[in-house]
C-alpha positions in Angstrom: 237.9 252.5 90.0 240.3 251.3 92.7 239.1 250.0 96.0 240.1 252.3 98.8 242.0 249.6 100.7 244.2 248.8 97.6 245.3 252.4 97.4 246.4 252.8 101.0 249.8 251.2 100.7 250.6 253.4 97.6 249.4 256.5 99.4 251.5 255.7 102.5 254.5 255.1 100.4 254.1 258.4 98.5 253.6 260.3 101.8 256.7 258.9 103.5 259.4 261.4 104.2 262.7 260.6 102.6 265.0 263.0 104.4 267.3 262.9 101.4 268.1 259.2 101.7 268.9 257.3 98.6 266.3 254.9 97.1 268.5 251.9 98.1 268.6 253.1 101.7 264.8 253.6 101.7 264.2 250.2 100.2 266.5 248.5 102.7 265.1 250.2 105.8 261.4 250.0 105.0 259.2 252.2 107.1 258.5 251.7 110.8 255.0 251.7 112.0 255.9 251.5 115.6 259.1 252.2 117.6 259.3 251.0 121.2 262.0 252.4 123.5 263.0 249.8 126.2 264.7 251.2 129.2 266.0 249.5 132.3 265.4 249.8 136.0 267.9 248.0 138.2 267.1 245.6 141.1 267.8 248.5 143.6 265.2 250.7 141.8 267.7 253.0 140.1 267.4 253.9 136.5 269.9 253.0 133.8 272.2 256.0 133.2 272.8 255.0 129.6 269.0 254.8 129.1 268.7 258.3 130.5 271.5 259.6 128.2 269.9 258.1 125.1 266.5 259.5 126.0 268.1 263.0 126.4 269.7 262.5 123.0 266.3 261.6 121.5 264.8 264.8 122.9 267.8 266.8 121.6 267.4 265.3 118.2 263.7 266.2 118.2 262.7 262.6 117.6 260.4 262.1 120.7 257.3 262.0 118.4 258.8 259.1 116.5 258.9 256.9 119.6 255.5 255.3 120.0 256.0 253.5 123.3 258.3 253.5 126.3 258.6 250.1 128.0 260.5 249.3 131.2 262.7 246.3 131.7 262.4 246.1 135.5 264.9 243.7 137.1 262.6 243.6 140.2 259.8 242.1 138.0 260.8 239.4 135.6 257.4 239.6 134.0 257.7 243.2 133.1 257.1 243.9 129.4 260.7 245.1 128.9 262.1 241.9 130.4 259.8 239.8 128.2 260.9 241.7 125.1 264.6 241.4 126.0 264.2 237.7 126.5 262.3 237.2 123.3 264.9 239.1 121.3 267.9 237.8 123.3 269.0 241.4 124.2 271.4 241.7 127.1 271.9 245.4 127.3 269.8 248.5 127.6 268.4 250.6 126.2 267.2 249.0 123.1 264.5 249.7 120.5 262.0 247.3 119.0 260.8 248.3 115.5 257.7 246.8 114.0 257.7 247.3 110.2 254.4 247.8 108.4 252.6 244.5 107.8 255.3 242.4 109.6 254.6 239.7 112.1 255.8 239.8 115.7 258.7 237.4 114.9 259.9 239.9 112.2 260.5 242.7 114.7 263.8 244.4 114.3 265.9 245.2 117.4 268.4 248.0 117.7 270.6 248.2 120.8 272.6 251.2 119.4 270.7 254.5 119.1 272.7 256.0 116.3 271.9 252.9 114.1 268.2 253.3 114.8 268.5 257.0 114.0 270.2 256.3 110.7 268.3 253.2 109.5 264.8 253.9 110.7 264.6 257.7 110.9 267.1 258.3 108.1 269.2 260.8 110.0 272.9 260.9 110.3 274.7 260.9 113.7 277.8 263.0 114.3 281.0 261.4 115.3 280.9 263.0 118.8 277.5 261.5 119.5 278.6 258.0 118.3 281.8 258.2 120.4 279.9 259.3 123.5 277.5 256.4 123.2 280.3 253.9 122.7 282.2 255.3 125.7 279.1 255.1 127.9 278.7 251.4 126.9 282.3 250.6 127.7 282.1 252.4 131.1 279.0 250.5 131.9 280.8 247.2 131.3 283.8 248.3 133.4 281.8 249.5 136.4 
């Protein structure tokens, strides 16, 4: 008889939702055990507008339950967890997502700084062209202003 611990990975793999994704896509993306949303607070205490927009999109897409943690990168506190994550992963824009794959070490975390890529690669859901364009435009506007 199989030991219980040896069956767990197989059971998890069988229980994973595929959302109609091809086997190649599923093999390439793995399965996230934890998704962390990192949002920014500016030095003046204001929140990042793009972060707020992306969070509203997560709510609209009904993916809130897929986000395990929300972390703040607070420019007023260079020791905040979000600042530490941004430094570790060399991320210069917000929001971003840190994905820990099952069984992976901390140095193998994957970072997404574009929501629709996370949505497609981790949650196996397509994003409409309007949503992609709006996120791109907000990113450009942030750089201009």
